[in-house]
C-alpha positions in Angstrom: 10.5 -19.7 -4.7 7.3 -18.5 -5.2 5.5 -17.1 -8.2 5.2 -13.6 -6.7 9.2 -13.7 -6.8 9.6 -15.4 -10.0 7.4 -12.8 -11.9 9.2 -10.0 -10.1 12.7 -11.5 -9.8 12.7 -10.3 -6.0 14.2 -12.7 -3.3 11.2 -12.8 -0.9 7.7 -12.4 -1.8 7.5 -8.5 0.0 6.1 -5.6 -1.4 6.3 -2.1 0.4 3.0 -0.5 -0.8 3.1 2.5 -2.2 2.0 5.6 0.1 1.3 9.3 -0.6 4.4 11.4 1.0 5.8 8.3 2.1 6.8 5.7 -0.6 10.2 7.6 -2.3 13.5 6.3 -3.6 14.7 5.8 0.2 12.2 3.4 1.5 11.9 2.2 -2.3 15.4 1.3 -2.3 16.0 0.0 0.9 13.3 -2.8 0.2 14.4 -3.8 -3.4 18.0 -4.1 -1.2 16.2 -6.2 1.3 15.5 -8.8 -0.9 11.3 -7.2 -1.7 10.1 -4.6 -4.1 10.4 -1.4 -3.0 7.4 0.8 -4.8 8.0 4.6 -5.2 4.4 6.0 -4.5 3.2 8.1 -7.8 0.0 10.1 -5.9 1.8 11.8 -4.3 4.5 12.9 -7.2 4.0 15.0 -9.9 6.1 13.7 -13.0 8.8 15.8 -13.3 9.8 14.9 -9.8 8.7 10.9 -10.0 11.5 10.9 -13.1 13.8 12.6 -10.3 12.7 10.1 -7.4 13.5 7.0 -10.5 16.9 8.3 -11.3 17.8 8.2 -7.4 16.6 4.9 -7.2 18.5 3.9 -9.5 21.6 5.0 -8.8 20.7 3.3 -5.3 19.9 0.1 -6.2 20.2 -2.7 -9.2 18.2 -4.7 -7.8 13.8 -5.2 -9.2 11.6 -2.4 -8.1 8.2 -0.4 -9.3 5.8 2.8 -9.5 2.7 2.6 -8.1 0.2 4.3 -10.0 -2.9 5.8 -8.5 -5.2 6.1 -11.8 -7.6 8.6 -9.9 -4.7 10.9 -10.6 -5.3 13.9 -12.8 -2.1 13.4 -14.3 -2.4 9.6 -14.5 -1.2 9.9 -18.3 1.3 11.6 -17.9 3.1 9.6 -15.4 2.3 6.6 -17.6 4.7 8.1 -19.7 7.2 8.7 -17.5 7.2 5.4 -16.8 7.9 4.0 -20.4 10.3 6.9 -20.9 12.1 5.9 -17.8 11.9 2.1 -18.6 9.9 0.9 -15.5 9.7 -2.8 -15.8 6.9 -3.2 -12.7 3.3 -0.8 -11.9 1.4 -1.0 -9.5 -2.2 0.3 -9.9 -5.3 1.0 -7.9 -8.2 3.5 -8.0 -9.5 2.9 -11.2 -10.0 0.2 -14.1 -7.4 -2.4 -14.5 -8.0 -2.2 -18.4 -7.5 1.5 -18.7 -3.0 1.5 -19.3 -2.7 -2.5 -18.3 -2.1 -3.2 -22.8 -0.3 0.0 -23.0 2.2 -1.3 -20.3 2.4 -4.7 -21.6 3.4 -3.4 -25.3 6.6 -1.4 -23.5 7.7 -4.7 -21.4 6.2 -3.7 -17.9 4.5 -6.0 -15.7 1.3 -4.7 -13.9 -0.2 -5.6 -10.6 -3.9 -4.1 -9.5 -4.8 -3.5 -6.2 -8.8 -4.9 -5.8 -10.7 -5.0 -2.5 -13.3 -7.6 -3.8 -13.9 -11.1 -5.9 -15.8 -9.0 -8.5 -13.0 -7.0 -9.1 -10.2 -9.8 -8.9 -12.0 -11.8 -11.8 -11.8 -8.0 -13.6 -8.0 -7.7 -13.5 -7.8 -11.3 -14.3 -10.2 -9.8 -17.9 -8.5 -7.0 -18.1 -4.9 -9.3 -18.5 -3.4 -7.8 -15.4 0.1 -9.9 -14.4 -1.1 -10.1 -10.3 -3.7 -9.3 -8.3 -3.4 -7.5 -4.5 -6.6 -7.8 -2.6 -6.5 -5.4 0.2 -8.7 -5.5 3.7 -10.5 -2.5 4.8 -7.6 -2.5 7.7 -5.6 -1.0 5.7 -4.7 2.4 5.8 -5.5 5.4 3.4 -8.2 4.6 0.8 -10.1 1.4 1.0 -13.1 -0.3 0.2 -16.4 0.2 0.9 -17.5 -2.9 1.8 -14.7 -3.2 5.0 -14.0 -6.4 3.6 -10.9 -7.9 6.0 -8.6 -9.4 5.2 -8.9 -13.1 6.1 -12.3 -12.8 4.6 -11.5 -11.2 1.3 -7.6 -13.5 0.3 -9.5 -16.7 -0.2 -12.8 -15.2 -2.0 -10.3 -13.5 -4.1 -8.1 -16.7 -4.8 -11.4 -18.4 -6.0 -12.1 -15.8 -8.4 -8.6 -15.9 -10.0 -6.0 -17.5 -10.7 -3.7 -15.1 -11.0 -1.0 -14.8 -8.7 -1.9 -13.4 -5.3 -0.4 -10.5 -2.9 -2.3 -10.0 0.3 -3.0 -6.8 1.8 -4.4 -4.8 4.7 -3.1 -5.8 9.0 -0.2 -7.5 7.8 3.0 -6.4 10.1 4.5 -9.5 11.2 5.3 -13.0 9.9 2.6 -14.9 11.8 0.0 -12.5 9.5 2.3 -13.5 6.3 2.1 -17.1 7.4 -1.6 -16.6 7.9 -2.6 -15.2 4.4 -0.5 -17.7 2.6 -2.6 -20.4 4.2 -5.8 -19.2 3.1 -4.0 -18.5 -1.1 -1.6 -15.5 -0.5 1.7 -15.9 -2.7 2.9 -12.7 -1.3 2.3 -10.1 1.0 2.2 -5.8 0.0 2.9 -3.7 3.6 2.1 -0.4 4.1 1.8 0.3 7.5 4.8 -1.5 9.2 7.4 0.2 6.1 5.8 3.9 6.6 6.9 3.6 10.1 10.7 2.8 8.9 14.1 5.1 9.5 13.9 5.2 5.7 10.3 6.0 5.0 9.3 9.9 3.9 7.0 10.7 6.8 7.8 12.9 9.3 9.0 12.5 12.5 6.1 13.6 14.3 3.5 11.2 12.0 5.9 8.2 13.0 5.7 10.0 16.7 1.8 9.9 16.5 1.2 6.4 15.0 4.0 4.3 17.1 1.5 5.4 19.7 -1.7 4.4 18.9 -3.7 2.3 20.9 -6.7 0.1 19.2 -9.0 1.7 17.9 -7.8 4.9 17.5 -7.9 4.6 13.4 -11.4 5.0 11.4 -12.2 4.7 8.2 -15.0 7.4 7.6 -15.4 10.0 4.0 -17.5 6.9 2.7 -19.5 9.5 0.7 -16.1 10.6 -0.9 -13.1 8.2 -1.1 -13.6 5.7 2.2 -10.1 6.5 3.7 -8.8 5.4 7.5 -7.8 8.0 9.6 -6.1 8.3 13.0 -8.7 10.2 15.1 -7.6 13.4 14.7 -9.0 16.9 15.2 -10.2 17.0 11.7 -10.9 13.4 12.1 -13.6 14.6 14.9 -14.8 17.0 12.2 -15.1 15.2 9.5 -17.0 12.6 12.2 -19.3 15.1 13.6 -20.3 16.5 9.6 -21.1 12.8 8.5 -22.7 12.3 11.6 -25.6 15.3 10.8 -25.6 14.4 7.8 -23.4 16.5 5.6 -23.1 16.5 1.7 -20.2 16.1 -0.4 -19.0 19.7 -0.9 -19.1 20.1 3.0 -17.2 16.7 3.2 -15.0 18.4 0.7 -14.5 21.7 2.4 -13.5 19.8 5.5 -10.8 18.1 3.7 -8.9 20.8 0.8 -6.5 19.4 -1.5 -2.9 19.4 0.9 -4.9 17.7 4.0 -2.7 14.0 3.3 0.2 15.9 2.8 -0.1 18.3 5.8 -0.7 15.3 8.5 1.8 12.8 6.7 4.3 15.1 5.4 3.8 18.6 7.1 4.1 18.0 11.2 0.7 19.0 11.4 -1.1 15.7 12.8 -3.6 17.4 14.4 -5.4 18.8 11.8 -4.1 17.0 8.7 -5.0 13.6 7.4 -3.2 11.2 8.8 -3.9 7.7 7.0 -2.1 4.8 8.7 -3.7 1.3 9.0 -5.1 -0.7 11.6 -1.7 -2.5 12.7 -0.2 0.4 14.1 -1.3 0.0 17.5 1.2 -3.1 17.2 4.3 -0.9 16.1 6.0 1.1 19.3 9.7 1.3 17.2 10.6 3.3 14.2 13.5 1.4 13.3 15.5 0.3 9.4 14.5 -1.8 6.7 16.7 -3.4 6.8 16.3 -4.5 10.4 12.1 -4.7 10.0 12.6 -7.4 6.4 15.3 -10.0 9.1 12.6 -9.6 11.7 9.5 -10.3 9.7 11.6 -13.1 8.2 12.5 -14.6 11.3 8.9 -14.6 12.7 7.6 -16.0 10.0 9.4 -19.3 10.3 9.2 -19.2 14.3 5.3 -19.5 13.2 5.6 -22.1 10.9 7.7 -24.2 13.6 4.7 -23.3 15.8 2.4 -24.8 14.0 3.4 -28.7 13.6 2.9 -28.4 17.3 -1.1 -28.3 16.4 -1.8 -31.8 15.8 
């Protein structure tokens, strides 16, 4: 058992990303029941709805699970209160300073992991006292690092910058990729795209169909003036791209992606004019399967990849 499994009390060092409009109680429970760590995506769950999902998750699994909290969420303070009141044991924070709530969570016995996109912020996480670091390469879907550092470049640099348990994320959708980041110093993986395209995912059927039909190059990191976000190249993306190329202001870009754009693209079937957030590795995923099947295949592929490596020398 490695440090990630020991820290969170899980069987497999596989964590499901806490994705907006995707990571509800069904997905979180399925991942936890499969031996990994399921996360609720609090970024799209108002405090009372989060409380409802926590109640349903508690009824659906007796395995460890957690909550993902983007610190830029205007309701972050209320979400923190819900987590404390509901006895949440694990919180993954992102999009903000790890100093903000780590000590508060620790006072209530809550373990904290923080998501970073650079080795500099990884060192800050250790200084802030978090329990683990998630380093996410720019292959990942949704909000991302401005530096465009890939996962294979980022992991070894973060490993040198911190002694904390390290989780790799971004572009990981196979056991072979899990083995690759392990070789670079990671002790577990956080997987978003592959779990977003499972049966238990909260995303719409239209979203899953669109994303499993993608080819290489069909996603792009954009909106760098606002918050860098990887999107599918749909009609909304084309409008954003045109605006950025002509030097649009931040206000003009904000007008193109008003509140609710991600909900429309991920949850409400508007895959042409909504934000369709998914990682680069979606082009390698062509079928929607259950979480149980996906986790079983990840483990088998990891074991086969390890076997193959013995044939190199």
